[in-house]
LOTI-596644 format. One line per 3 residues: their letters; for each residue x, y, z of N, C-alpha, C. Coordinates in Angstrom, 3 decimals, decimal comma, m for minus. Layout:
N
a) X:Y:Z:X:Y:Z:X:Y:Z | ...;
***
This chain:
278
mla) m13,063:5,316:m0,075:m13,232:3,869:m0,155:m12,538:3,165:0,999 | m11,391:3,727:1,445:m10,659:3,079:2,524:m11,364:3,228:3,861 | m12,043:4,351:4,065:m12,663:4,607:5,362:m14,174:4,666:5,296;
qgl) m14,774:4,352:4,136:m16,227:4,425:4,070:m16,865:3,410:3,134 | m16,138:2,903:2,161:m16,747:2,020:1,188:m16,454:0,558:1,425 | m15,215:0,188:1,329:m14,829:m1,210:1,492:m14,969:m1,655:2,943;
pvp) m15,339:m2,917:3,159:m15,445:m3,417:4,534:m14,069:m3,625:5,157 | m14,029:m3,591:6,484:m12,813:m3,946:7,229:m12,719:m5,479:7,261 | m11,588:m6,120:6,993:m10,251:m5,548:6,780:m9,861:m5,401:5,316;
anr) m10,825:m5,545:4,393:m10,492:m5,438:2,976:m9,953:m4,048:2,640 | m10,384:m3,034:3,405:m9,892:m1,685:3,137:m8,377:m1,585:3,357 | m7,863:m2,325:4,321:m6,419:m2,308:4,568:m5,667:m2,944:3,393;
eca) m6,179:m4,075:2,927:m5,567:m4,725:1,766:m5,583:m3,792:0,565 | m6,696:m3,080:0,392:m6,825:m2,144:m0,720:m5,764:m1,052:m0,638 | m5,615:m0,463:0,553:m4,620:0,602:0,729:m3,227:0,098:0,383;
erm) m2,896:m1,084:0,856:m1,558:m1,629:0,598:m1,341:m1,885:m0,891 | m2,354:m2,442:m1,552:m2,219:m2,758:m2,969:m2,125:m1,502:m3,830 | m2,933:m0,486:m3,499:m2,922:0,742:m4,291:m1,621:1,519:m4,087;
vra) m1,183:1,629:m2,845:0,060:2,345:m2,561:1,240:1,646:m3,230 | 1,256:0,330:m3,154:2,336:m0,438:m3,776:2,320:m0,262:m5,301 | 1,133:m0,241:m5,889:1,019:m0,083:m7,342:1,547:1,277:m7,791;
vss) 1,176:2,326:m7,065:1,644:3,669:m7,420:3,155:3,771:m7,263 | 3,650:3,283:m6,156:5,091:3,367:m5,886:5,908:2,572:m6,895 | 5,361:1,458:m7,383:6,091:0,609:m8,323:6,382:1,319:m9,635;
qga) 5,604:2,373:m9,936:5,798:3,124:m11,168:6,623:4,388:m10,952 | 7,187:4,523:m9,754:8,011:5,683:m9,466:7,227:6,932:m9,123 | 5,927:6,790:m8,906:5,085:7,925:m8,526:4,924:7,951:m7,007;
vpa) 4,400:9,056:m6,503:4,227:9,220:m5,063:2,734:9,131:m4,722 | 2,324:8,114:m3,946:0,906:8,000:m3,568:0,539:9,038:m2,516 | m0,653:9,605:m2,641:m1,134:10,591:m1,671:m2,627:10,373:m1,454;
ita) m2,987:9,815:m0,316:m4,387:9,564:0,018:m4,983:10,849:0,573 | m6,146:11,245:0,065:m6,778:12,478:0,525:m7,717:12,211:1,690 | m7,845:13,202:2,562:m8,757:13,127:3,711:m8,771:14,488:4,383;
vvs) m9,710:14,670:5,302:m9,659:15,797:6,222:m9,211:15,221:7,556 | m8,046:15,648:8,021:m7,440:15,100:9,232:m7,451:16,153:10,331 | m8,286:15,940:11,340:m8,412:16,898:12,443:m8,603:18,320:11,921;
gva) m9,441:18,451:10,912:m9,763:19,760:10,356:m8,838:20,262:9,277 | m7,847:19,480:8,886:m6,894:19,895:7,850:m7,143:19,098:6,571 | m7,457:19,802:5,493:m7,600:19,132:4,199:m6,230:18,630:3,776;
tag) m6,100:17,326:3,595:m4,792:16,691:3,485:m4,680:15,831:2,229 | m3,534:15,923:1,579:m3,198:15,014:0,481:m1,919:14,303:0,883 | m2,059:13,094:1,411:m0,918:12,330:1,881:m0,985:12,095:3,375;
ldd) m1,477:10,921:3,777:m1,587:10,594:5,200:m0,318:9,909:5,690 | 0,088:10,220:6,932:1,207:9,466:7,498:0,668:8,124:8,013 | 1,552:7,258:8,466:1,159:5,902:8,846:0,127:5,890:9,975;
ael) 0,321:6,746:10,968:m0,599:6,775:12,106:m1,969:7,268:11,682 | m1,999:8,272:10,829:m3,285:8,797:10,337:m4,010:7,749:9,509 | m3,285:7,085:8,615:m3,905:6,057:7,787:m4,462:4,935:8,650;
erf) m3,724:4,536:9,647:m4,174:3,479:10,543:m5,487:3,858:11,215 | m5,575:5,097:11,663:m6,800:5,559:12,333:m7,985:5,578:11,368 | m7,739:5,990:10,142:m8,814:6,025:9,153:m9,252:4,615:8,766;
lrr) m8,309:3,696:8,673:m8,654:2,323:8,335:m9,493:1,671:9,429 | m9,259:2,066:10,681:m10,056:1,542:11,796:m11,426:2,205:11,889 | m11,581:3,336:11,193:m12,860:4,057:11,137:m13,332:4,532:12,510;
egi) m12,423:5,107:13,250:m12,760:5,613:14,578:m13,184:7,079:14,470 | m14,479:7,324:14,508:m14,989:8,681:14,435:m14,758:9,366:13,102 | m14,707:8,591:12,033:m14,454:9,135:10,696:m15,778:9,376:9,981;
gkv) m16,011:10,621:9,567:m17,225:10,933:8,820:m16,986:10,866:7,317 | m18,054:11,016:6,565:m17,977:11,046:5,105:m18,051:12,502:4,665 | m17,096:12,925:3,846:m16,987:14,332:3,463:m17,010:14,467:1,947;
sar) m18,012:15,183:1,439:m18,042:15,533:0,027:m17,473:16,944:m0,122 | m17,409:17,437:m1,339:m16,802:18,749:m1,568:m17,511:19,848:m0,776 | m18,812:19,796:m0,716:m19,557:20,844:m0,012:m19,302:20,824:1,494;
dlp) m18,873:19,666:2,017:m18,679:19,505:3,455:m17,289:19,917:3,926 | m16,388:20,197:3,011:m15,004:20,478:3,395:m14,870:21,653:4,368 | m15,509:22,804:4,107:m15,329:23,918:5,048:m15,872:23,621:6,439;
mam) m16,976:22,899:6,538:m17,537:22,556:7,843:m16,609:21,625:8,613 | m16,082:20,613:7,897:m15,165:19,675:8,546:m13,905:20,386:9,014 | m13,419:21,312:8,226:m12,213:22,050:8,593:m12,469:22,950:9,796;
arg) m13,578:23,675:9,773:m13,880:24,608:10,859:m14,117:23,886:12,181 | m14,629:22,675:12,114:m14,959:21,913:13,324:m13,830:20,984:13,770 | m12,748:20,950:13,018:m11,632:20,089:13,388:m11,947:18,617:13,264;
sdg) m12,807:18,268:12,299:m13,282:16,892:12,166:m12,323:16,036:11,340 | m12,536:14,716:11,443:m11,895:13,757:10,549:m12,911:13,366:9,488 | m12,494:13,347:8,238:m13,429:12,999:7,186:m12,790:12,216:6,059;
att) m13,431:11,112:5,678:m13,026:10,349:4,501:m13,672:11,000:3,288 | m12,894:11,242:2,257:m13,354:12,025:1,122:m14,053:11,190:0,055 | m15,123:11,743:m0,490:m15,726:11,197:m1,694:m14,861:11,605:m2,880;
vaa) m15,219:11,141:m4,071:m14,484:11,549:m5,268:m14,514:13,064:m5,408 | m15,676:13,675:m5,163:m15,806:15,127:m5,296:m14,830:15,856:m4,385 | m14,782:15,470:m3,121:m13,880:16,125:m2,173:m12,429:15,802:m2,485;
aia) m12,172:14,582:m2,912:m10,801:14,170:m3,187:m10,190:14,973:m4,330 | m10,938:15,176:m5,422:m10,362:15,926:m6,538:m10,274:17,409:m6,208 | m11,144:17,907:m5,337:m11,039:19,303:m4,899:m9,743:19,504:m4,112;
iaa) m9,446:18,576:m3,205:m8,208:18,655:m2,423:m6,991:18,448:m3,319 | m7,069:17,483:m4,217:m5,945:17,208:m5,118:m5,616:18,432:m5,966 | m6,635:19,111:m6,462:m6,409:20,302:m7,284:m5,702:21,394:m6,484;
lag) m6,106:21,574:m5,239:m5,461:22,569:m4,378:m4,001:22,212:m4,107 | m3,716:20,912:m4,057:m2,353:20,452:m3,780:m1,496:20,381:m5,037 | m2,078:20,701:m6,180:m1,325:20,641:m7,426:m1,152:19,249:m7,979;
idv) m2,036:18,345:m7,581:m1,986:16,964:m8,062:m2,948:16,817:m9,236 | m2,435:16,410:m10,382:m3,257:16,305:m11,584:m4,001:14,986:m11,701 | m3,391:13,893:m11,236:m3,914:12,555:m11,540:m4,467:11,900:m10,278;
fat) m5,665:11,377:m10,388:m6,367:10,792:m9,245:m6,960:9,452:m9,664 | m6,840:8,451:m8,815:m7,398:7,122:m9,091:m8,474:6,776:m8,085 | m9,534:6,168:m8,571:m10,601:5,678:m7,704:m11,149:4,396:m8,300;
ggi) m12,158:3,819:m7,653:m12,777:2,619:m8,190:m13,806:2,982:m9,237 | m14,935:3,503:m8,776:m15,976:3,969:m9,668:m16,455:5,324:m9,206 | m16,761:6,211:m10,135:m17,285:7,521:m9,765:m18,761:7,401:m9,384;
ggv) m19,256:8,408:m8,640:m20,683:8,492:m8,397:m21,379:9,024:m9,639 | m22,688:8,941:m9,642:m23,421:9,409:m10,818:m24,903:9,530:m10,533 | m25,694:9,270:m11,554:m27,145:9,341:m11,431:m27,656:8,030:m10,839;
hrg) m28,401:8,138:m9,755:m28,915:6,937:m9,097:m30,113:6,371:m9,864 | m30,311:5,090:m9,716:m31,448:4,436:m10,359:m32,734:4,866:m9,662 | m33,728:5,219:m10,443:m35,019:5,578:m9,869:m35,899:4,353:m9,766;
ang) m36,735:4,334:m8,745:m37,642:3,195:m8,573:m38,844:3,611:m7,753 | m40,002:3,162:m8,179:m41,237:3,414:m7,436:m41,426:4,887:m7,083 | m41,193:5,758:m8,067:m41,438:7,175:m7,836:m40,390:7,857:m6,987;
aty) m39,234:7,247:m6,824:m38,189:7,848:m6,003:m37,743:9,176:m6,601 | m37,377:10,107:m5,748:m36,940:11,408:m6,221:m35,596:11,283:m6,925 | m35,371:12,197:m7,859:m34,135:12,201:m8,632:m32,948:12,438:m7,712;
des) m31,907:11,654:m7,887:m30,730:11,764:m7,037:m29,487:11,671:m7,909 | m28,600:12,630:m7,750:m27,371:12,665:m8,536:m26,202:12,962:m7,623 | m25,128:12,228:m7,795:m23,941:12,420:m6,968:m23,287:13,767:m7,230;
adl) m22,750:14,368:m6,168:m21,985:15,610:m6,301:m20,692:15,389:m7,076 | m20,293:14,123:m7,248:m19,084:13,836:m8,033:m19,193:14,441:m9,428 | m20,375:14,369:m10,034:m20,537:14,840:m11,406:m20,313:16,342:m11,512;
vel) m20,862:17,089:m10,573:m20,693:18,543:m10,593:m19,230:18,922:m10,382 | m18,577:18,232:m9,460:m17,166:18,547:m9,202:m16,303:18,187:m10,408 | m16,614:17,101:m11,076:m15,892:16,743:m12,295:m16,059:17,816:m13,364;
art) m17,186:18,510:m13,339:m17,471:19,536:m14,337:m16,786:20,864:m14,052 | m16,231:21,039:m12,841:m15,661:22,346:m12,514:m14,240:22,293:m11,946 | m13,686:21,106:m11,795:m12,340:20,998:m11,230:m11,447:20,199:m12,166;
pal) m10,360:20,808:m12,641:m9,468:20,077:m13,561:m8,681:18,988:m12,848 | m8,928:17,768:m13,249:m8,210:16,612:m12,707:m8,342:15,484:m13,713 | m7,323:14,662:m13,801:m7,377:13,497:m14,657:m7,735:12,315:m13,753;
vvs) m8,956:11,822:m13,895:m9,506:10,826:m12,975:m9,564:9,467:m13,655 | m8,897:8,496:m13,064:m8,892:7,129:m13,589:m9,870:6,288:m12,781 | m10,789:5,632:m13,458:m11,776:4,805:m12,768:m12,184:3,640:m13,651;
aga) m13,013:2,765:m13,086:m13,591:1,667:m13,861:m15,012:2,032:m14,278 | m15,221:3,302:m14,587:m16,533:3,793:m14,957:m17,314:4,242:m13,740 | m18,623:4,226:m13,860:m19,496:4,565:m12,737:m19,868:3,280:m12,001;
ksi) m20,157:3,408:m10,718:m20,522:2,232:m9,924:m21,715:1,516:m10,553 | m21,672:0,194:m10,529:m22,708:m0,625:m11,176:m24,090:m0,413:m10,575 | m24,152:0,051:m9,337:m25,440:0,243:m8,679:m26,157:1,489:m9,193;
ldv) m25,496:2,267:m10,057:m26,063:3,507:m10,576:m26,751:3,280:m11,923 | m27,410:4,322:m12,394:m27,961:4,334:m13,740:m26,823:4,771:m14,659 | m26,108:3,819:m15,214:m24,900:4,132:m15,974:m25,217:4,886:m17,267;
pat) m26,258:4,517:m18,048:m26,565:5,319:m19,246:m26,880:6,775:m18,917 | m27,642:7,008:m17,845:m27,968:8,381:m17,461:m26,730:9,121:m16,987 | m25,846:8,426:m16,286:m24,605:9,043:m15,818:m23,724:9,443:m16,994;
ler) m23,618:8,573:m17,987:m22,835:8,877:m19,180:m23,411:10,100:m19,899 | m24,720:10,172:m19,971:m25,379:11,305:m20,619:m25,104:12,604:m19,867 | m25,143:12,555:m18,539:m24,876:13,752:m17,738:m23,432:14,212:m17,916;
let) m22,493:13,281:m17,962:m21,092:13,643:m18,172:m20,910:14,341:m19,515 | m21,611:13,865:m20,524:m21,542:14,500:m21,845:m22,111:15,915:m21,775 | m23,253:16,054:m21,120:m23,880:17,371:m20,997:m22,992:18,349:m20,232;
lgv) m22,314:17,850:m19,210:m21,448:18,693:m18,387:m20,097:18,983:m19,049 | m19,840:18,376:m20,187:m18,612:18,649:m20,921:m17,385:17,960:m20,376 | m17,574:16,833:m19,704:m16,442:16,084:m19,152:m15,968:15,067:m20,190;
pii) m14,760:15,217:m20,726:m14,275:14,257:m21,713:m14,058:12,877:m21,077 | m14,367:11,829:m21,830:m14,184:10,462:m21,356:m13,324:9,711:m22,359 | m12,267:9,096:m21,863:m11,376:8,306:m22,710:m11,437:6,852:m22,256;
gyr) m11,728:5,985:m23,161:m11,677:4,560:m22,860:m10,248:4,064:m23,037 | m9,672:3,530:m21,975:m8,307:3,038:m22,072:m8,330:1,592:m22,554 | m7,930:1,423:m23,799:m7,945:0,118:m24,463:m9,336:m0,499:m24,477;
tge) m10,336:0,346:m24,542:m11,724:m0,105:m24,663:m12,531:0,960:m25,387 | m13,518:0,507:m26,157:m14,428:1,433:m26,810:m15,787:1,456:m26,146 | m15,866:0,836:m24,971:m17,132:0,689:m24,268:m16,990:1,217:m22,838;
mpg) m18,016:1,898:m22,367:m18,012:2,376:m20,992:m18,043:1,172:m20,049 | m17,036:1,015:m19,178:m17,082:m0,100:m18,237:m18,189:0,095:m17,215 | m18,561:m0,996:m16,582:m19,620:m0,946:m15,573:m19,133:m1,311:m14,194;
fft) m17,905:m0,881:m13,852:m17,331:m1,098:m12,529:m16,997:m2,574:m12,317 | m17,935:m3,382:m11,876:m17,664:m4,801:m11,680:m17,578:m5,565:m12,997 | m18,117:m4,992:m14,052:m18,177:m5,658:m15,344:m17,565:m4,778:m16,426;
aet) m17,011:m5,417:m17,453:m16,436:m4,659:m18,571:m17,503:m4,227:m19,558 | m18,689:m4,793:m19,435:m19,714:m4,642:m20,471:m20,890:m3,805:m19,985 | m21,231:m2,784:m20,783:m22,459:m2,015:m20,538:m23,253:m1,799:m21,819;
glt) m22,604:m2,028:m22,974:m23,256:m1,753:m24,243:m23,248:m0,284:m24,612 | m22,532:0,541:m23,839:m22,491:1,987:m24,072:m21,168:2,340:m24,763 | m21,268:2,839:m25,977:m20,085:3,124:m26,784:m19,463:4,460:m26,400;
lst) m18,130:4,467:m26,328:m17,390:5,702:m26,079:m16,848:6,248:m27,395 | m16,756:7,570:m27,502:m16,294:8,182:m28,746:m14,778:8,248:m28,844 | m14,085:8,121:m27,710:m12,621:8,243:m27,715:m11,989:7,043:m27,031;
rae) m10,983:6,496:m27,694:m10,255:5,349:m27,161:m8,757:5,651:m27,251 | m8,010:5,276:m26,217:m6,559:5,439:m26,220:m5,921:4,084:m25,959 | m4,827:3,816:m26,650:m4,164:2,522:m26,523:m2,965:2,548:m25,588;
nvk) m2,489:3,748:m25,234:m1,322:3,839:m24,358:m1,352:5,147:m23,585 | m0,480:5,243:m22,584:m0,501:6,425:m21,715:0,011:7,662:m22,437 | 0,812:7,511:m23,478:1,257:8,671:m24,249:0,071:9,388:m24,879;
eva) m0,873:8,623:m25,408:m2,074:9,217:m25,992:m2,890:9,940:m24,926 | m3,043:9,306:m23,771:m3,815:9,923:m22,685:m3,165:11,229:m22,258 | m1,856:11,212:m22,071:m1,143:12,412:m21,641:m1,264:13,525:m22,676;
aiw) m1,192:13,181:m23,950:m1,302:14,189:m25,008:m2,683:14,843:m24,994 | m3,719:14,031:m24,789:m5,070:14,580:m24,750:m5,241:15,479:m23,532 | m4,676:15,067:m22,388:m4,775:15,893:m21,177:m4,063:17,230:m21,366;
rah) m2,878:17,204:m21,976:m2,150:18,448:m22,209:m2,945:19,384:m23,121 | m3,563:18,819:m24,148:m4,374:19,640:m25,047:m5,580:20,222:m24,306 | m6,172:19,427:m23,460:m7,318:19,863:m22,640:m6,929:21,071:m21,790;
rel) m5,758:21,006:m21,171:m5,299:22,083:m20,300:m4,850:23,302:m21,114 | m4,243:23,070:m22,285:m3,818:24,180:m23,139:m5,014:25,003:m23,615 | m6,142:24,351:m23,755:m7,363:25,048:m24,154:m7,973:25,852:m22,998;
grk) m7,414:25,678:m21,810:m7,956:26,384:m20,657:m9,219:25,758:m20,110 | m9,456:24,500:m20,465:m10,664:23,827:m19,984:m10,581:23,598:m18,483 | m11,682:23,819:m17,783:m11,707:23,731:m16,325:m12,315:22,433:m15,816;
tam) m12,766:21,569:m16,707:m13,381:20,317:m16,269:m12,317:19,263:m16,025 | m12,726:18,221:m15,334:m11,884:17,039:m15,216:m11,930:16,264:m16,527 | m11,064:15,292:m16,654:m11,102:14,354:m17,765:m11,137:12,960:m17,161;
lvv) m12,047:12,135:m17,632:m12,242:10,808:m17,071:m11,609:9,761:m17,976 | m10,696:8,985:m17,409:m10,088:7,857:m18,120:m10,658:6,590:m17,507 | m11,305:5,771:m18,318:m11,963:4,580:m17,796:m11,348:3,328:m18,400;
qpp) m11,178:2,327:m17,559:m10,714:1,033:m18,046:m11,544:m0,059:m17,376 | m11,772:m1,169:m18,059:m12,544:m2,256:m17,471:m11,782:m2,906:m16,335 | m12,480:m3,600:m15,451:m11,784:m4,347:m14,396:m10,937:m5,442:m15,025;
pad) m9,887:m5,898:m14,337:m9,061:m6,970:m14,896:m9,910:m8,166:m15,328 | m9,565:m8,724:m16,468:m10,394:m9,768:m17,078:m10,577:m10,988:m16,185 | m9,582:m11,293:m15,346:m9,681:m12,505:m14,539:m10,633:m12,368:m13,352;
val) m11,069:m11,144:m13,053:m11,994:m10,945:m11,926:m13,290:m10,271:m12,344 | m13,358:m9,781:m13,579:m14,563:m9,091:m14,042:m15,772:m10,023:m14,008 | m16,908:m9,489:m13,613:m18,133:m10,287:m13,535:m18,945:m10,140:m14,814;
prr) m19,710:m11,162:m15,187:m20,575:m11,054:m16,365:m21,627:m9,964:m16,161 | m21,946:m9,280:m17,220:m22,909:m8,169:m17,140:m24,247:m8,625:m16,565 | m24,736:m9,773:m17,002:m26,044:m10,250:m16,536:m26,023:m10,531:m15,034;
ave) m24,939:m11,114:m14,546:m24,840:m11,419:m13,119:m24,857:m10,144:m12,287 | m24,175:m9,106:m12,774:m24,142:m7,826:m12,064:m25,528:m7,199:m12,037 | m26,199:m7,199:m13,182:m27,534:m6,592:m13,261:m28,509:m7,294:m12,324;
eav) m28,455:m8,606:m12,293:m29,359:m9,354:m11,418:m29,063:m9,063:m9,945 | m27,784:m8,981:m9,606:m27,404:m8,695:m8,222:m27,841:m7,298:m7,812 | m27,687:m6,334:m8,715:m28,074:m4,953:m8,404:m29,590:m4,844:m8,253;
esa) m30,327:m5,492:m9,130:m31,792:m5,446:m9,034:m32,262:m6,034:m7,710 | m31,667:m7,135:m7,311:m32,021:m7,748:m6,032:m31,678:m6,821:m4,875 | m30,524:m6,172:m4,961:m30,094:m5,243:m3,915:m31,026:m4,041:m3,834;
mqa) m31,465:m3,531:m4,991:m32,379:m2,395:m5,016:m33,707:m2,749:m4,351 | m34,197:m3,940:m4,628:m35,449:m4,376:m4,013:m35,312:m4,476:m2,499 | m34,170:m4,993:m2,040:m33,934:m5,098:m0,600:m33,880:m3,721:0,049;
aqs) m33,248:m2,770:m0,635:m33,149:m1,408:m0,093:m34,527:m0,769:0,028 | m35,360:m0,991:m0,970:m36,716:m0,423:m0,935:m37,534:m1,030:0,195 | m37,429:m2,336:0,347:m38,233:m3,009:1,372:m37,781:m2,632:2,777;
egv) m36,490:m2,280:2,931:m35,963:m1,920:4,235:m35,916:m0,416:4,465 | m36,364:0,351:3,472:m36,422:1,797:3,624:m35,060:2,473:3,671 | m34,088:1,897:2,997:m32,740:2,481:2,988:m32,666:3,531:1,886;
hgg) m32,166:4,709:2,228:m32,052:5,784:1,241:m30,972:6,763:1,666 | m30,758:7,793:0,832:m29,777:8,824:1,160:m28,361:8,279:1,176 | m27,565:8,817:2,111:m26,164:8,445:2,193:m25,933:6,996:2,562;
alt) m26,951:6,351:3,151:m26,799:4,945:3,549:m27,021:3,989:2,384 | m27,531:4,508:1,268:m27,922:3,623:0,170:m26,732:2,954:m0,515 | m25,712:3,735:m0,870:m24,581:3,167:m1,608:m23,880:2,046:m0,847;
pfl) m23,466:2,246:0,429:m22,824:1,121:1,133:m23,754:m0,067:1,308 | m25,053:0,183:1,485:m26,015:m0,910:1,611:m26,053:m1,730:0,324 | m26,131:m1,038:m0,822:m26,218:m1,726:m2,101:m24,942:m2,501:m2,416;
laa) m23,786:m1,898:m2,130:m22,529:m2,586:m2,401:m22,402:m3,853:m1,557 | m22,827:m3,771:m0,288:m22,776:m4,948:0,582:m23,744:m6,019:0,092 | m24,907:m5,577:m0,363:m25,903:m6,528:m0,858:m25,422:m7,210:m2,135;
ver) m24,791:m6,451:m3,019:m24,256:m7,034:m4,259:m23,151:m8,042:m3,938 | m22,353:m7,721:m2,928:m21,301:m8,664:m2,521:m21,916:m9,990:m2,074 | m22,988:m9,918:m1,299:m23,662:m11,154:m0,864:m24,248:m11,896:m2,053;
etg) m24,890:m11,156:m2,955:m25,542:m11,775:m4,108:m24,550:m12,460:m5,034 | m23,318:m11,951:m5,078:m22,312:m12,527:m5,984:m21,373:m13,479:m5,260 | m21,695:m13,823:m4,037:m20,858:m14,746:m3,287:m19,469:m14,210:m3,009;
grs) m19,361:m12,891:m2,861:m18,075:m12,270:m2,566:m17,243:m11,924:m3,777 | m17,693:m12,331:m4,965:m16,896:m12,065:m6,167:m16,778:m10,574:m6,459 | m17,806:m9,800:m6,119:m17,748:m8,364:m6,390:m16,663:m7,689:m5,553;
lga) m16,428:m8,173:m4,343:m15,382:m7,603:m3,502:m14,006:m7,865:m4,121 | m13,795:m9,083:m4,600:m12,533:m9,392:m5,256:m12,313:m8,531:m6,489 | m13,376:m8,330:m7,257:m13,279:m7,480:m8,444:m12,976:m6,038:m8,045;
nla) m13,606:m5,576:m6,961:m13,400:m4,206:m6,486:m11,940:m3,967:m6,117 | m11,359:m4,883:m5,356:m9,968:m4,740:m4,944:m9,026:m4,753:m6,153 | m9,292:m5,647:m7,084:m8,416:m5,764:m8,250:m8,504:m4,543:m9,154;
lle) m9,708:m4,020:m9,351:m9,832:m2,863:m10,237:m9,249:m1,604:m9,599 | m9,351:m1,493:m8,272:m8,735:m0,362:m7,589:m7,216:m0,381:m7,757 | m6,634:m1,560:m7,621:m5,188:m1,684:m7,816:m4,804:m1,362:m9,259;
ana) m5,580:m1,865:m10,205:m5,288:m1,618:m11,617:m5,419:m0,135:m11,951 | m6,412:0,521:m11,374:m6,595:1,954:m11,634:m5,458:2,775:m11,042 | m4,999:2,382:m9,853:m3,860:3,069:m9,243:m2,618:2,918:m10,111;
mla) m2,422:1,719:m10,645:m1,274:1,462:m11,516:m1,332:2,334:m12,765 | m2,510:2,379:m13,407:m2,652:3,179:m14,623:m2,469:4,665:m14,326 | m3,041:5,137:m13,229:m2,879:6,543:m12,860:m1,412:6,894:m12,667;
aei) m0,671:6,000:m12,012:0,752:6,244:m11,793:1,525:6,269:m13,110 | 1,169:5,397:m14,034:1,826:5,376:m15,330:1,564:6,677:m16,085 | 0,322:7,161:m16,011:m0,017:8,422:m16,682:0,730:9,586:m16,033;
age) 0,771:9,587:m14,701:1,487:10,648:m13,988:2,958:10,667:m14,386 | 3,547:9,479:m14,527:4,936:9,398:m14,942:5,147:9,967:m16,339 | 4,233:9,656:m17,229:4,322:10,176:m18,597:4,194:11,696:m18,608;
lah) 3,288:12,230:m17,817:3,122:13,685:m17,739:4,362:14,352:m17,160 | 4,975:13,702:m16,180:6,157:14,273:m15,538:7,342:14,352:m16,492 | 7,405:13,425:m17,437:8,529:13,400:m18,382:8,375:14,415:m19,496;
gp) 7,194:14,996:m19,625:6,975:16,007:m20,638:6,660:15,417:m21,996 | 6,214:16,279:m22,937:5,841:15,803:m24,277:7,037:15,266:m25,051;
***
């Protein structure tokens, strides 16, 4: 998100807010990336600065990690690559904005699913997010997560959040009211030898969350623009997010920054609880 999703200079503000949120809870922030061919968890100031400027920075998913490493490339990590690196580094808790998922189909478009879902199904990590990105098919994404055996916990919510909005109408089977409950469920998950990630979702902060109808209308408009301009593949997600930002008069960007900070804070609180033991 810092080097591929959020626009400049909002990405810098995001980095500062997330790092500050994690540190405020006594946890250690570690941004993942591939730095000159090295899979890295924790960028130094100079490296972070270079990534924020986006100078020759590619997008790296889990499947791309060996190529980026062998070629000595710089790569900003997707959720899939980030949790793969975090697992190797022994980091249990990871925060992001929204996970990837099943893309919305339109006009006979081929089925498209984010590699995030597969990585969540095979890499143990406790991932805190605001649900799946609003530009995705959220009901289909929720169904795929269930099929893949990825547990989902609603943090102080019984409804799957919709990234920019708290409302999707999709009921979750598990709700936790505090980080002690989340930590207990994670410990049980690991004691069972489960190899999947566990997804903890919370709605965006109430003061910046957008109404569900406004988000849906903005996404539909963005999808139509993408179709008319022939945007697809890896270019689709940033195109749609930028279009939604325009459609909402910039409100979606404010919501994005706030939910990222809130997710970092919650992840740090959970990490602290895990560190203190049962």
